[in-house]
C-alpha positions as CSV (number, residue, x, y, z in Angstrom):
1,M,0.0,0.0,0.0
2,T,2.9,2.3,0.9
3,V,4.6,1.6,-2.5
4,L,1.3,2.3,-4.3
5,W,0.8,5.5,-2.5
6,R,4.3,6.6,-3.2
7,G,4.0,5.8,-6.9
8,L,0.7,7.7,-7.1
9,S,2.3,10.7,-5.3
10,D,5.3,10.7,-7.7
11,L,2.9,10.6,-10.7
12,V,0.9,13.5,-9.4
13,C,4.1,15.5,-8.7
14,D,5.4,14.8,-12.1
15,Y,2.2,16.0,-13.7
16,V,2.1,19.1,-11.7
17,F,5.7,20.1,-12.7
18,Y,5.9,18.8,-16.2
19,Y,2.5,19.9,-17.5
20,P,3.3,23.6,-17.6
21,L,6.8,22.7,-18.9
22,V,5.4,20.8,-21.9
23,M,2.7,23.3,-22.6
24,A,5.1,26.2,-22.6
25,H,7.2,24.6,-25.3
26,V,4.0,23.8,-27.3
27,W,3.0,27.4,-27.1
28,M,6.4,28.8,-27.9
29,L,6.8,26.5,-31.0
30,G,3.3,27.4,-32.2
31,A,3.8,31.1,-31.7
32,I,7.2,31.1,-33.5
33,L,5.7,29.1,-36.5
34,Y,2.7,31.6,-36.6
35,Y,5.2,34.5,-36.6
36,L,7.2,33.0,-39.4
37,A,4.2,31.9,-41.5
38,W,2.1,35.1,-41.2
39,E,3.1,37.8,-38.8
40,R,6.6,38.5,-40.2
41,K,5.1,39.2,-43.6
42,E,3.2,42.2,-42.3
43,G,6.3,44.3,-42.0
44,D,7.7,46.2,-39.1
45,T,5.0,48.8,-38.4
46,V,1.3,48.6,-37.5
47,D,0.7,52.0,-39.0
48,D,0.5,50.7,-42.6
49,M,-3.1,49.8,-43.2
50,P,-4.3,47.3,-45.7
51,V,-5.5,48.8,-49.0
52,M,-9.3,48.7,-49.1
53,R,-10.8,48.4,-52.5
54,A,-13.5,51.0,-53.2
55,P,-16.2,51.0,-52.2
56,A,-15.2,49.8,-48.7
57,P,-17.8,47.5,-47.1
58,G,-19.7,49.2,-44.3
59,V,-18.7,48.4,-40.7
60,S,-20.8,48.9,-37.5
61,I,-18.8,49.4,-34.3
62,L,-20.8,48.2,-31.3
63,V,-20.0,49.7,-27.9
64,P,-22.1,48.1,-25.1
65,C,-22.0,50.3,-22.0
66,Y,-22.9,49.9,-18.4
67,N,-21.9,52.7,-15.9
68,E,-19.2,54.0,-18.2
69,A,-19.6,57.7,-17.5
70,D,-15.9,58.1,-16.7
71,N,-14.7,56.5,-19.9
72,I,-17.3,56.5,-22.6
73,Q,-16.5,60.0,-24.1
74,E,-12.8,59.1,-24.5
75,T,-13.8,55.8,-26.1
76,I,-16.1,57.4,-28.6
77,E,-13.6,60.1,-29.5
78,F,-11.0,57.5,-30.3
79,L,-13.5,55.6,-32.4
80,L,-14.2,58.7,-34.5
81,Q,-10.6,58.8,-35.5
82,Q,-10.8,55.4,-37.3
83,R,-9.0,55.6,-40.7
84,Y,-11.8,53.6,-42.4
85,P,-14.0,55.2,-45.0
86,N,-17.4,53.7,-44.1
87,F,-18.4,53.0,-40.5
88,E,-21.1,53.8,-38.0
89,I,-20.9,53.7,-34.2
90,L,-23.7,52.1,-32.1
91,A,-23.4,52.8,-28.4
92,I,-25.8,50.5,-26.4
93,N,-26.6,51.8,-23.0
94,D,-27.6,48.8,-20.9
95,G,-29.6,50.4,-18.1
96,S,-26.7,52.4,-16.7
97,R,-27.3,54.1,-13.4
98,D,-24.8,56.9,-13.9
99,E,-24.5,59.7,-16.5
100,T,-23.6,57.3,-19.4
101,L,-26.8,57.9,-21.4
102,S,-26.7,61.7,-21.2
103,I,-23.1,61.8,-22.3
104,L,-23.9,59.5,-25.2
105,N,-26.9,61.6,-26.3
106,D,-24.8,64.8,-26.2
107,L,-22.1,63.2,-28.3
108,A,-24.7,61.9,-30.8
109,K,-26.1,65.4,-31.4
110,K,-22.6,66.5,-32.5
111,R,-21.5,63.5,-34.6
112,K,-23.7,61.8,-37.2
113,E,-21.6,58.6,-37.1
114,L,-22.9,57.9,-33.6
115,R,-26.3,56.3,-32.8
116,V,-27.4,55.5,-29.3
117,V,-29.5,52.5,-28.3
118,N,-31.0,52.7,-24.8
119,L,-32.1,49.6,-22.9
120,A,-34.3,50.6,-19.9
121,S,-32.9,48.0,-17.6
122,N,-29.7,46.0,-17.2
123,Q,-30.0,43.0,-19.6
124,G,-26.3,41.9,-19.6
125,K,-23.5,42.4,-22.2
126,A,-24.7,39.6,-24.4
127,M,-28.2,41.1,-24.8
128,A,-26.7,44.5,-25.4
129,L,-24.5,43.2,-28.1
130,Q,-27.4,41.3,-29.7
131,A,-29.5,44.4,-29.7
132,G,-26.7,46.4,-31.3
133,A,-26.2,43.7,-34.0
134,L,-29.9,43.5,-34.9
135,L,-30.1,47.3,-35.2
136,S,-26.8,47.7,-37.1
137,R,-26.8,48.7,-40.7
138,H,-23.8,46.6,-41.9
139,E,-22.7,43.0,-42.3
140,F,-19.4,43.5,-40.5
141,L,-19.4,44.3,-36.8
142,V,-16.6,45.4,-34.6
143,C,-17.3,45.1,-30.8
144,I,-15.3,46.9,-28.1
145,D,-15.9,47.6,-24.4
146,G,-17.0,51.0,-23.2
147,D,-13.6,51.8,-21.6
148,A,-11.4,50.7,-24.4
149,L,-9.4,52.8,-26.9
150,L,-9.3,51.4,-30.4
151,A,-6.3,52.1,-32.6
152,P,-7.2,54.1,-35.7
153,E,-6.0,51.4,-38.1
154,A,-7.7,48.5,-36.3
155,V,-11.0,48.2,-38.3
156,S,-9.1,48.1,-41.6
157,W,-6.8,45.3,-40.3
158,M,-9.7,43.2,-39.2
159,V,-12.1,43.7,-42.1
160,R,-9.5,42.3,-44.6
161,H,-9.9,38.8,-43.1
162,F,-13.6,38.7,-43.9
163,L,-13.0,39.9,-47.5
164,K,-10.3,37.3,-48.1
165,N,-12.2,34.3,-46.9
166,P,-16.0,33.9,-46.7
167,R,-15.6,31.2,-44.0
168,V,-14.1,33.7,-41.5
169,G,-16.8,34.3,-38.9
170,A,-14.8,36.4,-36.4
171,V,-11.5,38.1,-35.9
172,T,-10.0,38.8,-32.5
173,G,-7.8,41.8,-32.0
174,N,-4.7,42.5,-29.9
175,P,-5.5,44.0,-26.5
176,R,-2.7,46.2,-24.9
177,I,-2.7,47.2,-21.3
178,R,-3.2,50.9,-20.3
179,T,-3.0,50.7,-16.5
180,R,0.7,50.2,-15.5
181,S,1.0,52.1,-12.3
182,T,1.5,49.1,-10.0
183,L,3.4,45.8,-9.9
184,L,0.2,43.9,-11.0
185,G,-0.2,46.3,-13.9
186,K,3.4,45.9,-15.1
187,I,3.1,42.1,-14.9
188,Q,0.0,42.2,-17.0
189,V,1.8,44.0,-19.8
190,G,4.1,41.0,-20.0
191,E,1.3,38.5,-19.4
192,F,-0.7,39.7,-22.4
193,S,2.3,39.2,-24.5
194,A,3.9,36.1,-23.0
195,I,0.7,34.2,-22.1
196,V,-2.4,35.6,-23.9
197,G,-0.7,36.7,-27.1
198,L,1.6,33.7,-27.3
199,I,-1.2,31.2,-26.8
200,K,-3.5,32.9,-29.3
201,R,-0.7,32.7,-31.9
202,A,-0.1,29.1,-31.2
203,Q,-3.8,28.1,-31.1
204,R,-4.3,29.9,-34.4
205,F,-1.4,28.1,-36.0
206,Y,-2.6,24.7,-34.7
207,G,-6.1,25.3,-35.9
208,R,-8.7,26.7,-33.4
209,L,-8.8,29.5,-30.9
210,F,-10.2,29.1,-27.3
211,T,-11.7,32.5,-27.4
212,V,-11.9,35.9,-29.1
213,S,-11.0,38.8,-26.9
214,G,-14.1,40.2,-25.3
215,V,-12.7,43.7,-25.4
216,I,-11.9,43.8,-29.1
217,A,-13.4,41.4,-31.7
218,A,-15.0,41.6,-35.1
219,F,-17.8,39.4,-36.4
220,R,-19.6,38.6,-39.7
221,K,-23.3,39.2,-38.9
222,S,-24.5,36.3,-41.0
223,A,-22.2,34.0,-38.9
224,L,-23.7,35.3,-35.7
225,H,-27.2,34.8,-37.0
226,S,-26.4,31.2,-38.0
227,V,-25.5,30.3,-34.3
228,G,-28.2,32.4,-32.6
229,Y,-26.0,35.3,-31.6
230,W,-24.5,35.6,-28.1
231,S,-25.9,33.5,-25.2
232,N,-27.3,35.6,-22.4
233,D,-26.8,33.0,-19.7
234,M,-23.1,32.5,-20.0
235,V,-20.7,34.4,-17.7
236,T,-18.2,35.0,-20.5
237,E,-20.1,35.7,-23.7
238,D,-16.8,36.0,-25.7
239,I,-15.7,32.4,-24.9
240,D,-19.2,31.1,-25.6
241,I,-19.6,32.8,-29.0
242,S,-16.1,31.6,-30.1
243,W,-17.1,28.0,-29.4
244,K,-20.5,28.3,-31.0
245,L,-19.0,29.7,-34.2
246,Q,-16.2,27.2,-34.5
247,L,-18.4,24.2,-33.7
248,K,-20.7,25.5,-36.6
249,G,-17.7,25.4,-38.9
250,W,-16.8,29.1,-38.9
251,D,-13.1,30.1,-38.8
252,I,-11.7,32.6,-36.3
253,R,-8.6,34.7,-37.0
254,F,-6.2,36.5,-34.8
255,E,-5.2,40.0,-36.1
256,T,-2.1,41.2,-34.2
257,N,-2.2,44.6,-35.8
258,A,-5.7,45.4,-34.5
259,L,-4.6,47.1,-31.3
260,C,-7.0,48.1,-28.5
261,W,-5.9,49.7,-25.3
262,V,-7.7,48.4,-22.3
263,L,-8.0,49.0,-18.5
264,M,-7.2,46.1,-16.3
265,P,-7.3,45.4,-12.5
266,E,-4.3,46.5,-10.4
267,T,-5.4,45.1,-7.1
268,L,-5.4,41.5,-5.9
269,R,-9.1,41.7,-5.2
270,G,-9.9,43.0,-8.6
271,L,-7.6,40.5,-10.3
272,W,-9.2,37.6,-8.4
273,K,-12.8,38.7,-9.4
274,Q,-11.8,39.1,-13.0
275,R,-10.0,35.7,-13.3
276,L,-12.7,34.0,-11.4
277,R,-15.2,35.1,-14.0
278,W,-12.9,34.0,-16.8
279,S,-12.4,30.6,-15.2
280,Q,-16.1,30.1,-14.5
281,G,-17.0,31.1,-18.1
282,G,-14.4,28.7,-19.5
283,A,-15.8,25.9,-17.4
284,E,-19.4,26.7,-18.4
285,V,-18.4,26.3,-22.1
286,L,-16.7,23.0,-21.5
287,L,-19.7,21.7,-19.7
288,R,-22.3,23.0,-22.2
289,Y,-20.6,21.8,-25.3
290,S,-19.3,18.5,-24.0
291,R,-21.6,16.5,-26.3
292,D,-21.1,18.7,-29.4
293,I,-17.4,18.3,-29.1
294,L,-17.7,14.6,-29.7
295,R,-18.8,15.0,-33.3
296,W,-16.3,14.2,-36.0
297,S,-17.0,17.6,-37.5
298,A,-15.7,19.2,-34.3
299,R,-12.4,17.3,-34.3
300,R,-10.3,20.4,-34.8
301,M,-11.6,21.6,-31.4
302,W,-10.5,18.4,-29.6
303,P,-6.9,19.7,-28.8
304,I,-8.3,22.9,-27.2
305,Y,-11.0,20.9,-25.2
306,L,-8.4,18.4,-24.0
307,E,-5.9,21.2,-23.0
308,C,-8.7,22.9,-21.0
309,L,-9.5,19.7,-19.2
310,L,-5.9,19.1,-18.4
311,S,-5.4,22.6,-17.1
312,I,-8.3,22.2,-14.7
313,L,-6.9,18.9,-13.6
314,W,-3.5,20.6,-13.1
315,S,-5.1,23.2,-10.9
316,Y,-6.8,20.7,-8.6
317,L,-3.7,18.6,-8.4
318,M,-1.7,21.7,-7.6
319,V,-4.0,22.4,-4.7
320,F,-3.6,18.8,-3.6
321,V,0.2,19.0,-3.7
322,L,0.4,22.4,-1.9
323,S,-2.0,21.2,0.8
324,G,0.0,18.0,1.3
325,W,3.2,20.0,1.7
326,I,1.5,22.4,4.2
327,V,0.3,19.4,6.3
328,N,3.7,17.8,6.2
329,Q,5.1,21.0,7.8
330,F,3.2,20.1,10.9
331,V,3.6,16.3,10.8
332,H,7.2,16.4,9.8
333,P,8.7,19.8,10.7
334,H,12.0,19.1,9.0
335,Y,10.3,18.3,5.6
336,N,12.4,20.1,3.1
337,I,10.9,22.5,0.5
338,A,13.2,20.8,-2.0
339,E,10.7,17.9,-1.8
340,L,8.0,20.3,-3.1
341,I,10.1,21.8,-5.9
342,P,12.5,19.2,-7.3
343,D,16.0,20.6,-8.2
344,W,16.3,19.9,-11.9
345,P,12.6,20.1,-12.9
346,G,12.2,23.3,-10.9
347,M,15.3,24.9,-12.5
348,L,14.1,23.7,-16.0
349,L,10.7,25.1,-15.4
350,S,12.1,28.5,-14.3
351,M,14.4,28.7,-17.4
352,T,11.5,27.7,-19.7
353,C,9.3,30.4,-18.1
354,L,12.0,33.0,-18.8
355,A,12.5,31.7,-22.3
356,Q,8.8,31.9,-23.0
357,F,8.7,35.6,-21.8
358,A,11.7,36.4,-23.9
359,V,10.3,34.8,-27.1
360,S,6.9,36.5,-26.7
361,L,8.3,39.9,-25.9
362,A,10.6,39.7,-28.9
363,I,7.7,38.9,-31.2
364,D,5.4,41.5,-29.5
365,S,7.8,44.4,-29.1
366,R,7.0,46.1,-32.4
367,Y,3.4,46.8,-31.3
368,E,4.5,49.2,-28.6
369,A,7.6,50.6,-30.3
370,R,6.1,54.1,-30.2
371,I,5.8,54.1,-26.4
372,G,9.2,52.5,-25.6
373,G,8.4,48.8,-26.3
374,V,7.6,46.0,-23.9
375,S,11.1,44.7,-23.2
376,R,11.5,46.9,-20.2
377,Y,8.8,44.9,-18.5
378,Y,10.8,41.7,-18.7
379,Y,12.3,42.2,-15.3
380,W,8.8,42.4,-13.7
381,M,7.9,39.0,-15.1
382,I,9.9,37.2,-12.4
383,W,7.0,37.8,-10.2
384,Y,4.5,36.2,-12.5
385,P,4.6,32.6,-11.3
386,L,4.2,33.8,-7.6
387,V,1.3,36.3,-8.2
388,Y,-0.6,34.8,-11.2
389,W,-0.1,31.1,-11.0
390,L,-1.4,30.9,-7.4
391,N,-4.3,33.3,-8.3
392,N,-5.1,31.2,-11.5
393,V,-5.0,27.9,-9.5
394,G,-7.5,29.3,-7.0
395,T,-9.8,30.9,-9.5
396,T,-9.8,27.7,-11.7
397,V,-10.8,25.5,-8.8
398,V,-13.5,27.8,-7.5
399,G,-14.7,28.8,-11.0
400,F,-15.2,25.2,-12.0
401,M,-17.3,24.5,-8.9
402,R,-19.4,27.6,-9.6
403,A,-20.0,26.4,-13.2
404,L,-21.1,23.0,-11.9
405,A,-23.5,24.6,-9.5
406,K,-25.0,27.2,-11.8
407,E,-28.5,26.7,-13.2
408,R,-28.8,26.8,-17.0
409,G,-30.7,29.8,-18.3
410,Q,-29.7,32.1,-15.4
411,R,-29.1,35.6,-16.9
412,A,-25.5,36.8,-16.8
413,L,-25.7,40.5,-15.9
414,W,-23.0,43.2,-15.9
415,V,-20.7,43.4,-12.9
416,T,-18.6,46.3,-11.5
417,V,-14.9,45.7,-12.4
418,D,-11.6,47.0,-11.2
419,R,-10.2,49.2,-13.9
420,G,-6.8,50.0,-12.4
421,L,-5.4,52.8,-10.3
422,G,-4.2,55.0,-13.1
423,K,-4.5,55.4,-16.9
424,K,-0.9,55.3,-18.1
């Protein structure tokens, strides 16, 4: 029995330490191949827009808003600077309790490009997006959050994918972090390059994306219509619509040149709440589409589904290992921490983590060249495993349990989010 327990314990520890090691290499390889196959061909600057053949297809920019009085004017003013010849802006006020609606109405009186849609009560982001889509004039939709700043070239970069391939149902943009006044803010600059951007590149190269970015994504309206638009009972509508589209056979692209500057949490409490929502939303998608994923037509989604399951398993086993180590501190006071972090695997994992950050920042640096690049944030990434791995483990465990307990059909409403301590 002791031998069996020891063997099982070794197997669990091996999985806990080697899973992130293997996945880091999978992501790095995929991102490098993506860069060589597509990204490198775009040149060295994001300022050069694709040439749009006249007449350019119309684009409707949807901006769902809930209590965005502090940010919405800046967001709309940036949208009006789009270097695209044919667009409209639909701002959907979803029952805001602040001055959002009055600010939008004042802006609409001054700019003919802006239309305001007012929902009397809070219906949730998914319903706000659907209302905007149904009231929009154009086939192509670009959706951003009410506190985001969209780069002037972004619409042109995303629309080109729809024109090149009729099977493209959505295009996800490239979010960049605005709030960098604290350690958490600085770490997130590297995270969105080394983790989010790297994984999106790898997933796109391997075939399917886990999700579009909720803060910046473009859609073909006919594709949305074919899957019934966004689900109003899913915590993360962006993950859900990504799976609905891809399971229906639509393709999703990642456009690295479509930059969108976003506000992110800079407190541990805000970070926990945000990542808990992400984790619960991801788990809800895995549970809802567990039958659909078994179809042969969904086979290109199998690697993503499997990786998600393995990551949830890793989080639970990580909690198990950490709990066992803590208990051993009381049972065996001289229990060495080296037993928790093996020498060679621990060193290899650390070096791989640094290599992953170096590769991703090297690929991603040109997107922030005008503001000093992202390489200066490499130093801050040494804190990433301590701050974010532990946070992600906790939110994954709790989020999965919440997803299991949630009743299907329960409306997902807006929540107040931490938008950082400063806009820098």
